C-alpha positions as CSV (number, residue, x, y, z in Angstrom):
1,M,-23.5,-3.9,-9.5
2,P,-21.9,-6.7,-12.1
3,V,-19.2,-5.6,-14.3
4,K,-20.0,-6.2,-18.1
5,T,-17.2,-4.3,-20.1
6,P,-13.5,-4.0,-19.8
7,R,-14.2,-0.5,-19.7
8,E,-16.5,-1.1,-16.5
9,L,-13.6,-3.3,-15.2
10,F,-11.1,-0.7,-15.7
11,V,-13.8,1.9,-13.5
12,R,-14.2,-0.5,-10.3
13,M,-10.6,-1.2,-10.2
14,L,-9.5,2.4,-10.6
15,S,-12.4,3.2,-7.6
16,D,-11.3,-0.3,-5.3
17,A,-7.8,1.3,-6.2
18,R,-8.6,4.6,-4.8
19,Y,-10.4,3.3,-1.5
20,H,-7.0,1.1,-0.8
21,A,-5.8,4.4,-1.1
22,E,-8.2,6.5,1.4
23,R,-7.9,3.5,3.8
24,A,-3.9,2.5,4.0
25,T,-3.3,6.8,4.8
26,K,-5.1,4.9,8.6
27,V,-3.3,1.2,8.2
28,Y,-0.5,3.2,7.5
29,E,-1.0,5.3,10.6
30,E,-2.2,2.1,12.6
31,L,1.5,0.3,11.5
32,G,3.5,2.7,12.7
33,K,2.1,3.6,16.4
34,S,2.1,-0.6,17.0
35,V,6.5,0.1,16.6
36,Q,8.4,1.4,19.3
37,D,11.5,1.9,16.2
38,P,11.6,5.3,15.3
39,A,12.6,4.9,11.8
40,I,10.3,2.9,11.4
41,Q,7.3,4.5,13.2
42,E,8.9,7.7,10.7
43,A,9.0,5.5,7.6
44,L,5.4,3.9,7.4
45,Q,4.1,7.7,9.2
46,S,5.9,9.5,5.5
47,R,4.3,6.6,3.7
48,A,0.9,7.9,5.0
49,F,1.7,11.1,4.4
50,L,2.3,9.8,0.3
51,Q,-1.3,8.8,0.0
52,D,-2.3,11.8,-0.5
53,Q,-1.2,12.3,-3.9
54,T,-2.1,8.8,-5.1
55,I,-5.4,9.6,-3.2
56,K,-5.1,12.8,-6.4
57,S,-3.9,11.3,-9.4
58,L,-6.7,9.0,-8.9
59,D,-9.2,11.7,-8.9
60,R,-7.5,12.8,-11.9
61,C,-7.5,9.3,-13.8
62,F,-11.5,9.9,-13.4
63,V,-11.9,13.2,-14.0
64,L,-9.7,12.7,-18.0
65,I,-11.7,8.6,-18.6
66,E,-15.3,11.6,-17.9
67,E,-16.3,8.5,-15.2
68,K,-17.1,9.2,-11.0
69,P,-16.0,5.9,-8.7
70,V,-18.2,3.9,-8.0
71,T,-18.6,2.1,-5.0
72,A,-15.6,-0.1,-3.1
73,N,-14.8,-3.1,-1.7
74,G,-12.4,-3.1,1.0
75,R,-13.2,-6.9,2.7
76,L,-9.5,-7.7,2.3
77,Q,-7.6,-4.5,3.7
78,E,-10.4,-5.5,6.5
79,A,-9.6,-8.9,6.7
80,F,-5.5,-8.2,6.7
81,L,-6.5,-5.2,9.8
82,E,-7.9,-7.8,11.7
83,D,-5.6,-10.5,10.8
84,F,-3.2,-8.1,11.7
85,R,-3.8,-6.8,15.1
86,R,-4.8,-10.6,16.4
87,E,-1.2,-11.7,15.4
88,L,0.7,-8.8,16.4
89,A,-0.9,-9.0,20.0
90,E,0.8,-12.7,20.9
91,I,4.1,-10.9,19.8
92,Q,6.1,-9.6,22.8
93,A,9.5,-8.9,21.4
94,P,9.8,-5.4,20.3
95,A,12.2,-6.7,17.7
96,A,10.4,-8.8,16.6
97,K,7.3,-6.7,17.1
98,A,8.9,-4.3,14.6
99,L,10.3,-6.8,12.1
100,F,6.3,-8.1,12.0
101,V,5.3,-5.2,11.1
102,L,7.7,-4.4,8.6
103,I,6.6,-8.1,6.5
104,Q,3.0,-6.8,7.4
105,A,3.7,-3.2,5.6
106,N,5.6,-5.5,2.7
107,H,3.0,-7.5,2.4
108,M,0.0,-5.2,1.4
109,M,2.2,-3.1,-0.5
110,H,2.7,-6.8,-2.9
111,L,-0.5,-6.0,-3.5
112,R,-1.0,-2.8,-4.9
113,L,1.7,-3.0,-6.8
114,A,-0.7,-6.0,-8.6
115,E,-3.4,-3.7,-8.7
116,Y,-1.1,-0.7,-10.5
117,I,0.5,-2.9,-13.1
118,A,-3.3,-4.0,-14.1
119,L,-4.1,-1.1,-13.6
120,V,-1.6,0.4,-16.1
121,A,-1.7,-1.7,-18.4
122,M,-5.3,-1.6,-19.4
123,A,-5.0,2.1,-19.4
124,D,-2.4,2.0,-21.6
125,V,-4.7,-0.2,-23.4
126,S,-7.6,1.7,-23.4
127,G,-5.8,4.7,-25.6
128,H,-5.4,6.6,-22.2
129,L,-2.2,7.7,-22.2
130,G,-1.9,10.6,-19.5
131,V,-3.9,8.5,-17.2
132,G,-1.1,5.4,-17.6
133,V,1.2,8.1,-16.8
134,L,-0.4,8.8,-13.9
135,L,-0.6,5.9,-12.8
136,E,2.7,4.8,-13.5
137,S,3.8,7.7,-11.3
138,C,1.7,5.7,-8.6
139,L,3.3,2.5,-9.0
140,A,7.0,4.2,-9.2
141,D,6.2,5.4,-5.6
142,K,4.5,1.8,-4.6
143,L,7.9,0.0,-5.8
144,A,9.7,2.5,-4.0
145,F,8.3,2.0,-0.8
146,V,8.6,-1.4,-1.2
147,E,12.3,-1.5,-1.9
148,R,12.7,1.1,1.5
149,T,10.4,-1.8,3.4
150,R,13.0,-4.5,2.0
151,R,16.2,-2.1,3.8
152,L,14.3,-1.3,6.6
153,I,14.1,-5.7,7.2
154,Q,17.8,-6.3,6.5
155,R,18.7,-3.0,8.6
156,T,16.2,-4.2,11.6
157,I,17.8,-8.1,10.9
158,E,21.5,-7.1,11.4
159,S,20.9,-4.5,14.2
160,R,19.1,-7.3,16.5
161,H,21.4,-9.9,15.4
162,A,24.8,-7.3,16.0
163,V,23.0,-7.1,19.4
164,K,23.2,-11.2,19.7
165,L,27.0,-11.5,18.3
166,A,27.7,-8.7,20.9
167,A,26.3,-10.6,23.7
């Protein structure tokens, strides 16, 4: 469906964000199953759990703008998963797998950050301040996950390096 107005673009982007949030639950669960580190598994499972709140917030946005979601395009996320699975299968060392999973989760989250930054700006320009509040809370949640993942990456690298130095 062609986009003819800024409002149609906003509804399309909001629909894409909702689709990505639904799909992300499965993605984070799959990422978590790919590693043996319980801390990383727990972080990714918690991220999947929090997607429920994001979906509820996005549904509320649709109510506030009096629109319904349109069909979303999930090709980018599907391509990401295909590449992830293929590359992960080539990694043998558990430590390297854990690091790869964290890096990929962080990569995916940065794509979502860009999406929410644009949606918040569009909500503000369109005068939907309540929608902006909801979207900004989703954005804050994503920023927190990026920071947590950065710390997990750092911890993973430091612990592997410490083991090497001790040997």
